[in-house]
Structures are given as C-alpha cells and as structure tokens.
N, C-alpha and C positions, 0 to 999 in steps of 0.2 A: 906607142905601140895601138894599135886601137881595143878601146873598151866596147863593152855591152853598156848601153842603155836601156835594155827593159829587164834588171834585173839576174836575168840567168844565167847562170855560168858555166863555166866551160869542165868535166872531167876530164882530168890527162892520169893514164895509167901507163908505166915505164916500165919496162922489161929488162934486168939488167942480165947483159951474159959472162958468161960462167958463176951467177950465182943463180939463186932459188929466189932473191930478193927482187921485189919490184917496188916501183913509189907513186903514189897513187895523191892525187892532190885536186883541187880545186884552181882556177882562175878567171878570173874579169875578161880574157883575150875571146876574139872573137874565134870561132871553131878554125876557118876556115884561115886565121892568123896563125894558131897554132899548126895547122898543120903547114900550111908555108912554110915556117921559122922548124920542123921536123923536117922537111924535105931540103930545106936548103944548108940545114947545118951536118945530116945524112952524105947528099951527096954531094958536100962540099970539104966531107970528112974533119970538120969542124967541132965544137964545142955547140950542144945544145943549151941553150941561156931564156928558162920559162920564169916568170914569177907568182907566185900562187896569191889567193883571198887574202891573208897576211903579210902581203905585199914583201915576201919573202924570197929570194931568188935561187933557184935550183938549177945547177948546172950538170949537165954529165957529159961526157964524149962522146961525139957518135962512134967510134970503134965498140962504146959496148952495151950500146943500145941494141935489144935483142927483137924488141916489142913494141909499138907505141898504138895506145887505142885510148880514142880522140871522141867525144859524146858533150852532149848540152846534159846541164841538170836543170832540174829546176825547184826554188826552195819550198821544202813541205813544210805546211803550216799542220800546227801540233797545237790541238790544245780542244777545250769545251764547247760547246754551241746552243743555244738556245733552240729548241724542235719546236 
C-alpha cells in the first residue's frame, strides 16, 4: 500500500450504521489510497480493510458503513521554545 513519505498522516472516521459508535484512527496511507479502498469496498459490497499507524488492522463490512470522513493531519509539536 502507498505510504506517505512526508510524515503526514491521514485521519479516518467511520460511522457504523445502526449504532451511535464510530471508529476514529490515523493511517500512514495517502488520502487518495484510503478513498480508493473505501470506494472499492462499498461498490463491491466487500469488507473495508485499513491499517492504522500502530500497524493494527481495522475491518469494517461495507454494509455497516454509514459514512466515512477522510482528511490529512499533521504532527502537532508541543513544547517550550526559547524566545
């Protein structure tokens, strides 16, 4: 799978039908790749398979997906600096 080289991550939020729960995780895949995998799973009525930044596999049956929110995230730097 296409991994990002610039250190940015893709944020993914998947709403699960018939429940108020949603999955939220980050992946090293490019945004376009996540969109492609989601479209393939939904149109083919297959299971969506993604891997998060901790190398855990997330599986969601296409019939249970109510929405998918996909966007880039950047690493946020927190700390103290000299002025």
